[in-house]
C-alpha positions as CSV (number, residue, x, y, z in Angstrom):
1,X,43.2,22.3,50.5
2,X,41.4,19.9,48.9
3,X,39.3,20.3,45.6
4,X,35.9,20.8,47.1
5,X,37.6,23.6,49.3
6,X,39.1,25.5,46.1
7,X,36.2,25.1,44.2
8,X,34.3,27.3,46.9
9,X,37.3,29.7,47.1
10,X,35.7,33.6,46.1
11,X,36.4,34.6,42.3
12,X,35.7,37.7,40.3
13,X,32.9,36.1,38.8
14,X,30.3,37.2,36.2
15,X,30.8,41.3,36.2
16,X,28.0,41.8,33.2
17,X,24.6,40.7,32.4
18,X,24.7,38.0,30.1
19,X,20.9,37.5,29.3
20,X,20.8,39.7,25.9
21,X,23.8,37.0,24.5
22,X,22.1,33.7,25.9
23,X,18.5,35.1,24.4
24,X,20.6,34.9,21.2
25,X,21.7,31.3,21.3
26,X,18.9,30.1,23.5
27,X,15.5,29.4,23.1
28,X,12.5,28.8,24.9
29,X,11.0,26.8,22.4
30,X,11.4,22.8,21.6
31,X,14.1,22.1,19.3
32,X,13.6,21.0,15.7
33,X,16.7,20.1,15.1
34,X,18.5,16.7,15.9
35,X,21.9,18.0,16.7
36,X,22.9,17.2,20.0
37,X,26.0,19.3,21.6
38,X,27.6,18.1,24.6
39,X,30.9,19.5,26.4
40,X,32.8,16.2,25.9
41,X,33.5,15.1,22.0
42,X,33.0,11.6,21.8
43,X,35.9,9.4,21.1
44,X,36.6,7.8,16.8
45,X,34.6,4.7,16.3
46,X,37.5,2.1,16.3
47,X,40.0,4.1,18.9
48,X,39.4,2.0,22.0
49,X,39.5,-2.2,22.3
50,X,36.4,-3.5,23.2
51,X,37.1,-5.4,26.7
52,X,39.2,-2.1,27.4
53,X,36.1,-0.3,26.7
54,X,33.7,-2.4,28.4
55,X,35.9,-2.5,31.9
56,X,36.0,1.3,31.3
57,X,32.9,1.6,31.4
58,X,32.2,-0.2,34.6
59,X,35.1,1.9,35.7
60,X,33.5,4.9,35.2
61,X,30.0,3.6,36.8
62,X,31.2,2.1,40.0
63,X,33.1,5.9,40.1
64,X,29.7,7.0,40.2
65,X,28.8,4.8,43.2
66,X,31.8,6.1,45.2
67,X,30.9,9.7,44.4
68,X,27.5,8.6,45.7
69,X,28.8,7.3,49.2
70,X,31.0,10.3,48.9
71,X,28.7,12.6,48.8
72,X,26.3,10.9,52.0
73,X,29.2,11.6,54.2
74,X,29.4,8.2,55.4
75,X,32.7,8.4,57.2
76,X,34.5,5.0,55.3
77,X,36.6,4.0,52.7
78,X,34.6,1.7,50.8
79,X,36.2,-1.1,49.1
80,X,34.8,-2.9,45.5
81,X,33.1,-5.2,47.2
82,X,30.9,-2.1,49.2
83,X,30.8,-0.5,45.6
84,X,29.2,-3.6,44.6
85,X,26.8,-4.2,47.3
86,X,25.8,-0.5,47.1
87,X,25.2,-0.9,43.4
88,X,23.0,-4.3,43.9
89,X,20.4,-2.5,46.2
90,X,20.1,0.2,43.3
91,X,17.8,0.2,40.4
92,X,20.1,2.6,38.3
93,X,23.3,0.5,39.4
94,X,22.0,-3.1,39.3
95,X,23.2,-3.5,35.7
96,X,26.8,-2.8,37.1
97,X,26.7,-5.7,39.5
98,X,26.0,-8.0,36.7
99,X,28.5,-6.6,34.1
100,X,30.8,-6.7,36.6
101,X,30.1,-11.1,37.0
102,X,29.6,-11.4,33.6
103,X,33.3,-10.6,33.3
104,X,35.7,-13.6,32.9
105,X,38.3,-13.6,36.1
106,X,41.4,-12.3,34.4
107,X,39.0,-8.8,33.0
108,X,38.0,-9.0,36.8
109,X,41.1,-8.7,38.3
110,X,41.8,-6.1,35.8
111,X,39.6,-3.8,36.5
112,X,39.6,-4.3,40.3
113,X,43.0,-3.4,40.5
114,X,42.5,-0.6,38.3
115,X,39.7,0.9,40.1
116,X,41.4,0.9,43.4
117,X,43.8,3.2,41.7
118,X,41.4,5.7,40.2
119,X,39.4,5.1,43.7
120,X,42.3,6.4,46.1
121,X,43.2,9.3,43.6
122,X,39.6,10.0,44.5
123,X,40.0,10.1,48.3
124,X,42.8,11.7,48.2
125,X,41.9,14.7,45.8
126,X,38.6,15.0,47.5
127,X,39.2,14.1,51.4
128,X,35.8,14.2,53.4
129,X,33.2,16.7,52.6
130,X,32.1,19.6,55.2
131,X,29.3,19.6,56.8
132,X,29.0,23.0,55.6
133,X,29.0,22.2,51.8
134,X,25.7,21.2,50.3
135,X,26.6,18.6,47.8
136,X,24.6,17.9,44.1
137,X,25.4,14.8,41.8
138,X,24.9,13.9,38.5
139,X,22.9,17.3,37.5
140,X,21.8,17.6,33.9
141,X,21.0,20.1,31.8
142,X,19.3,20.2,28.9
143,X,19.1,23.6,26.8
144,X,17.4,24.4,23.7
145,X,19.2,26.2,21.0
146,X,17.7,29.0,19.1
147,X,16.5,29.3,15.5
148,X,15.6,25.6,15.9
149,X,19.7,24.6,16.2
150,X,19.2,21.6,18.6
151,X,20.3,21.4,22.1
152,X,23.2,21.6,24.6
153,X,23.1,18.6,26.6
154,X,25.5,19.0,30.0
155,X,25.7,16.3,32.5
156,X,27.7,17.6,36.0
157,X,29.2,15.1,38.3
158,X,29.4,16.7,41.6
159,X,27.8,20.3,42.3
160,X,28.9,22.1,45.6
161,X,27.5,25.2,46.8
162,X,28.5,27.0,50.2
163,X,27.5,31.1,51.3
164,X,26.9,32.1,47.6
165,X,29.7,30.4,46.1
166,X,29.0,27.3,43.4
167,X,31.5,24.8,41.8
168,X,30.9,22.9,39.2
169,X,33.4,19.4,38.9
170,X,33.6,17.1,35.9
171,X,34.9,13.5,36.9
172,X,36.7,11.3,34.3
173,X,38.7,8.2,34.3
174,X,40.8,9.3,31.3
175,X,43.1,11.9,31.4
176,X,42.4,15.2,30.6
177,X,43.3,17.1,27.6
178,X,43.1,20.7,29.1
179,X,40.7,22.2,27.0
180,X,38.8,24.7,28.2
181,X,36.0,25.0,26.0
182,X,34.1,21.8,27.9
183,X,34.7,23.4,31.2
184,X,33.0,26.4,29.5
185,X,29.8,25.1,28.0
186,X,29.1,23.2,31.7
187,X,29.5,26.6,32.9
188,X,27.0,27.7,30.4
189,X,24.3,25.7,30.7
190,X,23.9,25.9,34.7
191,X,24.2,30.0,33.9
192,X,21.1,29.4,31.3
193,X,19.2,27.8,33.9
194,X,19.4,31.0,36.1
195,X,22.4,29.7,38.4
196,X,25.6,31.0,39.4
197,X,28.7,29.0,39.2
198,X,31.7,30.3,40.5
199,X,34.0,27.9,39.3
200,X,34.1,24.8,36.9
201,X,36.9,22.2,37.1
202,X,37.7,19.0,35.5
203,X,39.4,16.3,37.8
204,X,41.0,12.9,36.1
205,X,41.2,10.1,38.3
206,X,43.8,8.3,36.1
207,X,46.3,11.0,36.5
208,X,45.2,12.6,39.4
209,X,45.3,16.1,37.5
210,X,43.1,18.8,38.2
211,X,41.8,21.4,35.3
212,X,40.2,24.3,37.1
213,X,38.8,28.1,35.8
214,X,37.3,30.8,37.3
215,X,33.8,31.3,35.9
216,X,33.8,35.1,34.2
217,X,32.9,37.1,31.1
218,X,35.8,35.4,29.0
219,X,35.1,32.1,29.9
220,X,31.1,32.3,29.1
221,X,32.0,34.0,26.0
222,X,34.3,31.3,25.1
223,X,31.0,29.0,25.3
224,X,28.9,31.2,23.1
225,X,31.3,31.2,20.2
226,X,31.6,27.3,20.7
227,X,28.1,27.3,20.9
228,X,28.0,29.1,17.4
229,X,30.8,27.7,15.9
230,X,29.6,24.0,16.5
231,X,26.2,24.6,15.1
232,X,27.5,26.7,11.8
233,X,29.6,23.3,11.8
234,X,26.6,21.0,12.3
């Protein structure tokens, strides 16, 4: 069973109306605080060596291009050249081609070898999407917090849905830390705009690990508590 099929399996889901809880931490008005909360915490500056960071960014962007071709159900396994060709005809990814060309030969070879490994993991875990599954990529949520507390900003790489089931998938090219809070915040942002996700997951193309969890009352309670805590700390 692929990850997509697992995300769309029936789950208990939410058992109570959380609108009152949402009104306590979310706002309909504009944000007056520059605080921005995201599911992923940024790594400390200086932790990642610059060249590795540049290659990692390009790797992540090319993985996004791969997901676009996968979601289009092209039925082929794109090569790195195919990804660069696809990026070159898209305004959104044209900078990827320029950045790739500017790499020195050694860095370029390292990136290609690394990328092939990550794409092999993706291909094996996602498989070919079923025609009955609706797929949306790069879904962004921007939710204003109550009392001028800033914003919760979430980017979901892949959203899949079928027959009342809805799954959220975050794809990262880094190893997983298996923290629940990022998944909880991702689910909360989707719920806040009127959606009802049933499962949320994170996939690492670096290791092939997958961490998913049902979206239930306990998960959203954790998300609300996390929002309050981060707002107070900031």
